[in-house]
Structures are given as C-alpha cells and as structure tokens.
C-alpha positions, 0 to 999 in steps of 0.5 A: 537464466539469470535475472537482470536489473530492470530498466524499462518498467511497466506500471499498472495502477496509478492511484493514490499510492501507485501514482506516487511510486511510479513518480519516484521511478520516473523522477529517478530516470527509469523508462516507464510504460504506464496503464490505468483505467483513468486517462487523467492518471496517465497524463502527467507520466506521458507528459514526462516522457513515459509511454503507454501500452494497448494491453497488459500483454504489450506491457509485459512484452516491452518491459523488463518488469511489470508492477501492479498496484491495484485496489483488489485481488480481483483486479490483479487477477484480471490484469494477469489472466485476461486474454491480452493480460500479463501472462500472455505477454510473458509467454510470448516474450523472447527475452533472454532473461525472465521478466518479473511481475512485481505485485505492489497491491495489498492483497491475499497471499494465496492469490499472489502465490497462485498468480505467481506460479502462473507467471513462472510457468509462463517463463517469468519470475514473481515477487510481492512487494507491498508498501507501508508508511502512507501516501506522503512517504510514497510521494518522496520515495521514503516509504517502507517496502516488504518484499517476498520472493526468492533471493535472486528475484529480490536482488534483481528488484532491489535497485527499483525498490530502493528508488521507490522506498527507503527501508526494504525488508526481504520477508521470505518466500512469495506471499510472505510480504502480503501476510505482513502487510495485512498484519501491519494494516490491521495494527494501524486500524486498531490504533486508529479506532483507539485514537478516535475513542481517546480523542473523544474521551479527552474532549468530553473530560474537558481537555484541550485537543491540541494539548491532548495531541501533544500529550499522546505525541510525547508519551508511551501512547504515541504511534505513527498513526497518531503522528499522521492521522490524528492531525487530519482528524483534528483539522477536520479534513480527515484526508489521509488518501486511504478510504474505508473500503480499503480498510474493510478489505485489509482487515478482512484479509487479516481476519481470513488468515486468523480464521484459516488457522483457527485463532480465537481473536477478539479485537479483530471481529470488532474492528471488522464490524466498526468499519463495515458500519462506517462504510455503510453510513458514510460511503465506501469512498469516505476517508478512513479517519472519518470513522471518528464520525460514528462517535461524533454522531453518537455524542453530538461532539465535533472533534477538531482543533485549530493549527493542524494540517489538512494533509500530511506532507513528508518533510524529510529529504528523499534519500537512497533506500537500503535493505533492512537487516533482520537480527536473529541474535537478540 
C-alpha cells in the first residue's frame, strides 16, 4: 500500500532535543499526540492543543506516524515492545496505509534494524532520522537530519522532516542514518576534547582567551564545536544541553562499530576513557563541555573569559528545509 504524508503525529520523548523537534511540528500546524514520563514536559504541548495517549499502542492506533526521541536503545525497545507498546498498536490498526515508526534517537543501528523489521511485520514502515546541529538549531527548525529507510518512506516523511530541520540527507537503507549520526558525534567529541586542551594551553602560554577564541574562529582550526561549545566553556555555564552520559553512549556506539569491523583505532579508546573518567568525577548528568574540568582541576586554572554567552541561541530565521543532494561526480 502507498504511504501517505502524515498529518497526525505521535511524539514520544520530549527531552532536550525531542521537545524542540515536537515544538517545530506544533508551531507549523501538525496535530500532535505526545507522551513523556515527565508530565511537565507534556504540559506546554497540551496547553497548545496537543493531546496525549494512555499508551504507546494508543498513540500508534491514533496517529499516522509515531516519532521516538529517547535517551537509550533500551528505552526505544521498551516503548515498541511493551505489551501496550507501539508494535501492538501497529498490529491492531485498521489503517488503509502503513503507519510509520520514525526513530529520532541516537541509537544502535543493529537495534534500529531489529525493531524496524518488527514494525514492518506488524504492517508498518520504519525510518531512522537522528538530528545533528545542537539544541539551539532544533528549537528553530534549522537542524540537520539524517534519514535512513526506503525511498517511499523517506518521501512520505519528507514534509515532516523539512518542518523539523533545514538540511535533510537520505543516507540509504534503515540503520544507515544511525551509523552516520554516531560517526559525526564521535568527531564532535574529538573536537571538544582537543579544544579543551587548546584553550588550557593558550592560557598557560599567556594568551588572552577572548583573543584565542577569535584566532581559532578565523583560522583553519575553526569548527562548529568551537563556534558553540567553546563559547559556553568560556562563559563558565558549560550548558550545551548535552550531558556526559549521552557522550559516553554515543562514542561507545562508535567504538562498537569499529570493533565489529576489526579496526585498530587509536584515538577512540582515549576518548572513551576521558569521558568515562569525567562522568565518574562530575556525574553522568553534568554538561559535556565541563570535561574541561579535568584539565582545570589538574592545573589549578579556571578557563573562563568575559563577554561570552551562557547558552547558544540560533539567530538564523526559521526557513523551510530541503533534501540535500549527494554529488557523486567529483
């Protein structure tokens, strides 16, 4: 059966990222059915006209698509496989077209494919579509989204994806988006740790940190992580809406992929150890840029400077998103 563009959207998981993605859908006129373990996370959506469902099964029966945006693969599996979970709702649905499960969590690609096969067996369709670009861009609908799944499911989801994000990349079959999301988060983590070392070393060498920030910003050393996370490091808030336990999960998933293919990586194990130590010292829910505290504590230095923001806000206007083409003729 042909897939139709969804209008009624179930959204399960309204945390730092999920709540902002769901906000873009509600702001742009989609009918939402929301679920979260925290009633206060649902409250603004319910106040804005959304409804809730008593179970995942009810959400699946009532909605054209159900999006999950959850902290761990275990949480996603529980939402789908519980007796009153999404799979039960998909199987009980009498819809004329397959309903879609859209996994927007950062998760294990094997688990996405396992659960996706169960969704298809229950009469639905599956796509994994994690986001990249920071909570500030999720809030404005300007984030990037990777999407893995068959082309017909991707095209049915594209209007929703271009509402939540600006740049949408179809990465290939189900699970491919999850692999690339883990790869890009690994790179962001490597950049963060190297920036912490660069900032501490610059201060030790007598450099003004505002000047150091600008030098990196206009040089070949610049990056998205520097433009965002270095600012909240220097402010002292270290608030990037991303916690150490999530970094540990993501770089652990990357390490698992490399190990599965027998790759002798050298930097990856170091990053795993650095963040495991940071989470043990400062708490799993500590903001991830505070990994710089390991160096601050070791050197007795405080890496802050006046004039930097406590949080990053996207100052670009919200614009309609579009699919990004992959060039193969270079």
